[in-house]
C-alpha positions in Angstrom: 66.5 -42.5 -34.8 66.1 -41.5 -38.3 63.3 -43.0 -40.2 60.9 -42.6 -43.1 57.5 -43.8 -42.2 54.1 -44.7 -43.6 51.8 -43.7 -40.8 48.3 -45.1 -40.5 46.5 -42.3 -38.7 43.7 -43.0 -36.3 41.3 -40.4 -34.9 42.4 -37.4 -32.9 45.5 -35.3 -33.0 48.4 -37.3 -34.5 51.7 -36.6 -36.3 55.0 -38.0 -37.3 58.0 -38.4 -35.0 59.9 -36.1 -37.2 57.6 -33.2 -36.8 57.2 -33.8 -33.1 61.0 -33.9 -32.5 61.8 -30.7 -34.1 63.5 -29.2 -31.1 64.7 -32.3 -29.5 67.5 -34.8 -29.4 66.4 -37.5 -31.8 66.4 -36.5 -35.4 63.9 -38.5 -37.3 63.7 -38.1 -41.1 60.6 -37.0 -42.9 57.9 -39.6 -43.3 55.1 -40.4 -45.6 51.7 -40.8 -44.0 48.6 -42.6 -45.3 45.2 -42.2 -43.9 42.8 -44.9 -44.9 39.2 -43.9 -45.3 40.0 -40.2 -46.1 42.7 -40.8 -48.6 45.3 -38.5 -47.2 48.8 -38.9 -48.3 51.3 -36.6 -46.7 55.0 -36.4 -47.5 56.6 -33.6 -45.5 59.4 -31.7 -46.8 72.0 -24.3 -43.5 72.9 -21.1 -44.2 75.4 -20.3 -46.9 77.3 -18.1 -44.5 80.7 -16.5 -45.1 83.2 -14.4 -43.2 81.9 -10.8 -43.2 84.2 -8.2 -44.8 84.6 -6.4 -41.5 84.9 -9.4 -39.1 86.2 -12.9 -39.1 85.4 -15.9 -36.9 88.1 -16.2 -34.4 89.8 -12.9 -35.6 89.6 -9.2 -34.9 87.0 -6.6 -35.9 88.4 -4.6 -38.7 85.6 -2.1 -39.4 83.4 0.2 -37.5 80.4 -2.0 -36.8 80.4 -2.6 -33.1 77.9 -4.7 -31.2 75.1 -2.3 -30.3 75.2 -2.7 -26.5 73.8 0.8 -25.9 70.6 0.3 -27.9 67.3 -0.2 -26.2 66.4 -3.8 -25.5 64.2 -5.5 -28.2 64.7 -2.9 -30.8 62.8 0.0 -29.3 63.2 3.3 -31.1 63.0 4.3 -34.7 66.6 3.7 -35.6 67.3 0.9 -33.1 69.3 -2.1 -34.3 68.3 -5.6 -33.1 71.1 -7.7 -31.6 69.8 -11.1 -32.7 67.3 -12.3 -35.2 66.3 -16.0 -34.9 64.6 -17.6 -37.9 62.6 -20.8 -37.9 62.5 -21.8 -41.6 59.5 -24.1 -41.4 56.9 -23.5 -44.2 53.2 -24.3 -43.9 52.1 -26.6 -46.7 50.0 -25.2 -49.5 47.7 -28.2 -49.5 46.5 -30.8 -47.0 46.8 -30.8 -43.3 50.1 -31.3 -41.5 51.4 -31.4 -38.0 53.1 -28.0 -37.8 54.2 -26.3 -34.6 56.5 -23.4 -33.6 60.1 -24.0 -32.5 60.6 -24.6 -28.8 64.3 -24.3 -29.2 64.2 -20.8 -30.6 61.7 -19.8 -27.9 64.2 -20.8 -25.3 67.0 -19.0 -27.0 64.9 -15.9 -27.2 64.1 -16.1 -23.5 67.7 -16.5 -22.6 68.8 -13.6 -24.8 66.2 -11.3 -23.3 67.1 -12.2 -19.8 70.7 -11.3 -20.6 69.6 -7.9 -21.8 69.9 -8.4 -25.6 67.3 -7.3 -28.1 66.0 -10.2 -30.1 63.3 -11.0 -32.7 62.2 -14.5 -33.4 60.8 -14.8 -36.9 58.6 -17.8 -37.5 58.6 -18.4 -41.3 55.7 -20.8 -41.2 52.9 -18.5 -42.4 55.1 -15.8 -44.0 56.3 -15.4 -47.6 60.1 -15.3 -48.1 60.0 -11.7 -49.2 58.3 -10.7 -45.9 61.0 -12.5 -43.9 63.8 -10.8 -45.8 62.2 -7.4 -45.4 61.9 -7.9 -41.7 65.5 -8.9 -41.4 66.5 -5.8 -43.4 64.4 -3.6 -41.2 65.9 -5.0 -38.0 69.5 -4.9 -39.1 70.7 -7.6 -36.7 74.3 -8.2 -35.7 73.6 -12.0 -35.6 71.2 -14.1 -37.5 70.5 -17.5 -36.0 68.8 -20.2 -38.1 67.4 -23.4 -36.8 67.9 -26.5 -38.9 66.6 -30.0 -38.9 66.7 -32.5 -41.8 63.1 -31.9 -42.9 63.6 -28.1 -43.4 67.2 -28.0 -44.6 66.3 -26.8 -48.1 64.4 -23.8 -46.7 67.2 -23.0 -44.3 69.9 -23.2 -47.0 68.0 -21.0 -49.4 67.3 -18.4 -46.7 70.9 -18.4 -45.7 72.0 -17.7 -49.3 69.8 -14.7 -49.3 71.1 -13.2 -46.0 74.8 -13.7 -46.7 76.9 -10.7 -45.5 74.1 -9.1 -43.6 75.2 -10.4 -40.2 77.2 -13.1 -38.4 75.4 -16.3 -39.2 74.9 -19.1 -36.7 73.2 -22.4 -37.3 71.9 -24.8 -34.6 69.5 -27.6 -34.1 69.5 -31.4 -34.4 71.0 -31.7 -37.9 74.0 -29.3 -37.4 74.6 -30.6 -33.9 75.0 -34.1 -35.2 77.1 -33.1 -38.3 78.8 -29.7 -37.6 81.5 -30.3 -40.1 78.9 -30.3 -42.8 78.1 -26.6 -42.1 81.4 -24.9 -41.4 81.8 -23.7 -45.0 78.2 -22.3 -45.0 78.0 -20.6 -41.6 80.2 -18.4 -39.5 79.5 -20.5 -36.5 77.8 -23.9 -35.8 76.2 -24.2 -32.4 76.3 -27.8 -31.1 73.9 -29.1 -28.5 71.9 -27.0 -26.1 71.9 -23.4 -27.2 70.7 -21.2 -24.4 74.1 -20.5 -22.9 75.9 -20.7 -26.2 74.0 -17.9 -27.9 74.5 -15.6 -25.0 78.2 -16.3 -25.0 78.4 -15.7 -28.7 77.0 -12.2 -28.1 79.5 -11.6 -25.3 82.4 -12.5 -27.7 81.0 -10.6 -30.7 83.6 -7.8 -30.3 86.7 -9.9 -29.5 85.8 -12.8 -31.8 87.3 -15.4 -29.4 84.7 -17.9 -30.2 87.0 -20.8 -29.5 86.5 -19.9 -25.8 82.8 -20.7 -26.0 81.9 -24.4 -25.3 79.8 -26.0 -28.0 80.8 -24.2 -31.2 82.5 -25.2 -34.4 83.8 -22.9 -37.1 86.6 -22.5 -39.7 89.6 -20.3 -39.3 92.3 -20.0 -41.9 90.9 -23.0 -43.7 91.1 -25.2 -40.6 88.1 -26.5 -38.6 88.1 -25.3 -35.0 86.1 -27.2 -32.4 85.8 -25.7 -28.9 85.3 -28.0 -25.9 81.9 -29.7 -25.7 79.3 -28.0 -23.8 78.4 -30.0 -20.7 74.7 -30.2 -19.9 73.6 -29.4 -16.4 71.2 -31.8 -14.7 69.6 -28.8 -12.9 67.0 -27.1 -15.1 65.7 -24.8 -12.3 67.4 -21.7 -13.9 66.0 -22.3 -17.3 63.6 -19.5 -18.3 60.1 -20.2 -19.7 60.3 -20.2 -23.5 59.3 -16.8 -24.9 56.2 -17.1 -27.0 55.6 -13.4 -27.6 57.0 -13.5 -31.1 55.1 -16.6 -32.2 52.1 -16.2 -34.5 49.9 -18.0 -32.0 46.6 -16.9 -33.5 47.6 -18.3 -36.9 48.8 -21.6 -35.4 45.5 -21.8 -33.4 43.4 -21.1 -36.5 45.4 -23.7 -38.6 45.0 -26.4 -36.0 41.3 -25.8 -35.4 40.6 -25.7 -39.1 42.5 -29.0 -39.9 42.5 -31.0 -36.7 40.1 -29.6 -34.1 42.3 -28.9 -31.0 44.9 -26.2 -31.3 48.2 -27.8 -30.2 51.5 -26.4 -29.2 54.7 -28.0 -27.8 56.1 -28.0 -24.3 59.2 -29.8 -22.9 59.3 -30.8 -19.3 62.5 -33.0 -19.4 65.6 -33.3 -21.6 67.8 -36.2 -22.5 67.5 -40.0 -22.7 69.9 -42.4 -20.9 69.1 -45.3 -23.2 71.3 -46.3 -26.1 69.0 -47.5 -28.9 71.2 -48.3 -31.9 69.2 -46.1 -34.3 68.7 -43.0 -32.2 70.5 -39.8 -32.8 70.5 -37.7 -29.7 72.6 -34.8 -31.0 71.2 -32.0 -28.9 70.4 -33.2 -25.4 72.4 -36.5 -25.3 72.3 -39.1 -22.6 71.9 -37.0 -19.4 68.3 -37.0 -18.2 67.1 -33.8 -16.5 63.7 -32.5 -15.5 62.2 -29.1 -14.9 60.6 -28.3 -11.6 56.9 -29.3 -11.5 55.8 -25.7 -10.7 57.7 -24.4 -13.8 55.9 -26.8 -16.1 52.5 -26.0 -14.7 53.2 -22.3 -15.0 54.1 -22.7 -18.7 50.9 -24.8 -19.2 48.9 -21.9 -17.6 50.5 -19.5 -20.0 49.7 -21.7 -23.0 46.1 -21.9 -21.9 45.9 -18.1 -21.6 47.2 -17.9 -25.2 44.1 -19.8 -26.3 45.5 -23.3 -27.1 43.5 -26.5 -26.3 46.1 -29.2 -26.4 49.8 -29.7 -25.6 52.4 -32.0 -27.2 54.9 -32.9 -24.5 58.0 -33.1 -26.7 60.2 -34.9 -24.0 62.2 -37.8 -25.3 60.8 -39.9 -22.4 58.1 -38.1 -20.4 57.6 -41.0 -18.1 61.2 -42.0 -17.3 61.2 -40.8 -13.7 58.1 -42.5 -12.3 57.9 -40.4 -9.0 58.4 -37.1 -10.8 55.9 -38.0 -13.5 53.3 -38.9 -10.9 53.9 -35.6 -9.0 53.7 -33.6 -12.2 50.4 -35.3 -13.3 48.9 -34.6 -9.8 50.0 -31.0 -10.0 48.4 -30.6 -13.5 45.2 -32.2 -12.2 45.1 -29.8 -9.3 45.7 -26.8 -11.5 42.3 -27.4 -13.3 43.6 -26.1 -16.6 41.4 -26.2 -19.8 44.0 -28.3 -21.6 44.6 -31.9 -22.7 48.0 -33.3 -23.6 49.9 -36.3 -25.0 53.5 -37.6 -24.6 56.1 -40.2 -25.5 56.9 -43.1 -23.3 58.9 -46.3 -23.1 57.0 -49.5 -22.3 59.0 -49.8 -19.1 59.0 -47.5 -16.0 55.2 -47.3 -16.2 52.1 -49.0 -14.7 48.3 -48.6 -14.7 48.4 -46.5 -11.5 50.6 -43.9 -13.3 48.4 -44.0 -16.4 45.3 -43.4 -14.3 46.8 -40.4 -12.7 47.9 -39.1 -16.1 44.4 -39.6 -17.4 43.0 -37.5 -14.5 45.5 -34.8 -15.4 44.2 -34.6 -19.0 46.5 -37.0 -20.9 44.7 -38.2 -24.0 47.3 -40.3 -25.8 50.6 -41.9 -25.2 53.1 -42.8 -28.0 55.2 -45.9 -27.3 58.4 -46.7 -29.1 57.8 -50.4 -29.6 59.7 -50.7 -32.9 59.4 -54.5 -33.4 57.4 -57.5 -32.3 60.4 -59.8 -32.6 62.6 -60.2 -29.6 65.7 -60.9 -31.6 65.3 -57.8 -33.7 64.7 -55.7 -30.6 68.1 -56.9 -29.3 69.7 -55.8 -32.6 68.2 -52.4 -32.0 69.4 -52.4 -28.4 66.0 -51.4 -27.3 66.1 -53.1 -24.0 62.5 -54.1 -24.1 60.4 -57.2 -24.9 57.2 -57.7 -26.8 55.5 -58.9 -23.6 56.5 -55.6 -21.9 55.1 -53.7 -24.8 51.8 -55.5 -24.7 51.5 -55.0 -20.9 52.2 -51.2 -21.2 49.7 -50.7 -24.1 47.0 -52.7 -22.4 47.5 -50.8 -19.1 47.4 -47.5 -20.9 44.1 -48.3 -22.6 42.6 -49.7 -19.4 43.4 -46.4 -17.7 41.3 -44.5 -20.4 44.2 -43.2 -22.5 44.6 -43.9 -26.2 47.8 -45.8 -27.1 49.9 -45.2 -30.2 52.9 -47.3 -31.4 56.0 -46.7 -33.5 57.3 -49.7 -35.4 60.3 -50.1 -37.7 60.7 -52.7 -40.5 63.8 -53.8 -42.5 66.3 -53.4 -39.6 69.6 -55.3 -39.6 68.8 -58.9 -38.8 65.2 -58.7 -40.0 63.9 -61.9 -41.7 60.7 -62.7 -43.4 59.5 -64.5 -40.3 60.4 -61.6 -38.0 58.8 -59.1 -40.4 55.5 -61.0 -40.4 55.7 -61.5 -36.7 56.2 -57.8 -36.1 53.4 -56.6 -38.4 51.0 -59.1 -36.9 52.1 -58.2 -33.4 51.4 -54.5 -34.0 47.9 -55.2 -35.3 47.1 -57.4 -32.3 47.6 -54.5 -29.9 44.8 -52.1 -28.9 46.5 -49.2 -30.6 44.6 -46.0 -31.6 47.4 -45.1 -34.0 50.3 -46.9 -35.6 53.4 -45.7 -37.5 55.4 -48.1 -39.6 58.9 -47.0 -40.5 61.4 -48.3 -43.0 64.6 -48.4 -41.0 66.6 -45.3 -41.8 70.3 -44.8 -40.8 71.4 -41.4 -39.6 75.1 -40.5 -39.4 76.3 -40.5 -35.8 74.4 -43.6 -34.9 75.6 -47.2 -34.5 73.0 -48.2 -37.0 74.6 -46.0 -39.6 78.1 -47.3 -39.0 76.8 -50.9 -39.4 74.9 -50.4 -42.6 77.6 -48.3 -44.2 79.5 -51.6 -44.6 76.6 -52.9 -46.7 76.9 -49.9 -49.1 74.4 -47.1 -49.0 72.5 -46.3 -52.2 71.1 -42.8 -52.0 71.8 -39.7 -49.9 70.3 -39.9 -46.5 69.9 -36.1 -46.1 68.0 -35.7 -49.3 65.3 -38.2 -48.6 61.7 -37.0 -48.8 59.9 -40.3 -49.4 59.5 -43.7 -47.9 62.8 -45.2 -49.1 65.2 -48.0 -48.3 68.7 -46.6 -48.4 71.0 -49.5 -47.8 71.5 -53.0 -49.2 69.5 -55.7 -47.4 68.0 -59.1 -48.0 64.6 -57.3 -48.5 63.4 -55.3 -51.5 61.8 -52.0 -50.8 58.7 -53.5 -52.5 58.4 -56.2 -49.9 58.8 -53.7 -47.0 56.1 -51.5 -48.5 53.8 -54.5 -48.8 54.4 -55.4 -45.2 53.6 -51.8 -44.1 50.4 -51.9 -46.2 49.4 -55.2 -44.7 49.9 -53.9 -41.2 48.0 -50.7 -41.9 45.0 -52.7 -43.3 45.0 -55.1 -40.4 45.2 -52.3 -37.9 42.3 -50.5 -39.6 40.1 -53.5 -39.6 40.7 -54.1 -35.9 39.9 -50.5 -35.1 36.6 -50.9 -37.0 35.9 -53.8 -34.7 36.1 -56.2 -37.6 38.5 -58.7 -35.9 37.3 -61.8 -37.9 38.0 -59.9 -41.1 41.4 -58.8 -39.8 42.3 -62.3 -38.9 41.2 -63.7 -42.2 43.2 -61.0 -44.0 46.2 -61.8 -41.9 46.0 -65.5 -42.7 45.6 -64.8 -46.4 48.4 -62.3 -46.7 51.1 -64.0 -44.6 52.0 -66.5 -47.4 51.9 -63.7 -50.0 54.4 -61.7 -48.1 56.6 -64.7 -47.7 56.6 -65.2 -51.4 57.7 -61.7 -52.2 61.4 -61.0 -52.8 
């Protein structure tokens, strides 16, 4: 889904769905976050490529710049030229504390390229100045520059691309270009769509002959026409997937940042890919519908590596960590038996779970579970095609808390079919749950989703890809003012409940329900 949110942050390590989905399927738009009590407001923030003079996408090499297959792997030697430079254009904010993590997607690409024998450097822009990034690219002289792109970092990605034009073949990948590849074909030599591990290796294999149309999962322009290769089919078997290469990541700086601002140094890990459900608002441009899981021993091995790097906590960035009940139980038991000095958190549906599973996850170090509840109104949930009910949501949250795990909930307001009654019902439902953290999101349509197609008929007002604030982008029966008031109402009620001031929360609810009804 794409959404702009006002998040009420509870205690512990928390963050927006956008930041947590950086390398995964669902693209969520940037969100605004409000912390009551500490007055924190956070509003988070692809390459202008061209055909090189000596080579052209889908054409022949015309100059003497061959792919350096004879150079030492990983750029060894004073005059060695690096095959691939991968750039993650995230920038650490100058002020405030934010949920920032390295790119798992680029770590996987780096590992796949290394296994195939190519030299590669993964540059994480997060703590670097732009001049330092450009100087490193100049020093490495890569044949290919790959840039990751999601909606929240598109400006940085585009500006970087403008500065590296002509220096190498440019490739863009990630959730945003995977969902809208046509948007990028005039700015990049190649657009990689979907999973990139095999695609990037195939691009290197075709660097000399330029027959990129033979590579599944790429889009580019040739002679003014858009060329789309066949779609890359995902494999259900993740056994052969290498562990993501973390050697190029500024781990010490991430650890320092997290301990300074949050307490526990956190990094991402992905144990499964894909989601078989068809929520109307969700944009699964990278991993799609096919659900696949890594072997349990592979996940534990990666967790052990993360612990050795000095991290304290893991964000399981799976779309649905708990989808396969038996596998989740086995993984949690294996994590428990490994006795690793790590805690972790994950995403879950409110179905496919029970208290026994939560208790095993708790013994394995799970500290918080984020549930995509979205609404407390059954009719609106049907409009969203969520396939859940409020009763199921309550049962899952209460079982989670009873097992000793903190529960968090995502909610969306202003969806198609929302009424004043359903809006009030949803806000009051969210504050009635024993949630440690709650995120309220103004419904936000992303191209490629059923939701986008439906609201486009209502006339969009504003450009979805330029949003950096909590905005309503389509015509509806509600004003943005009313939705903001509903979000604030829910945030205050939630906070009062968390402070064990339930009578005050109830009184506030009764006093504000008619006020919200009166707003236009």
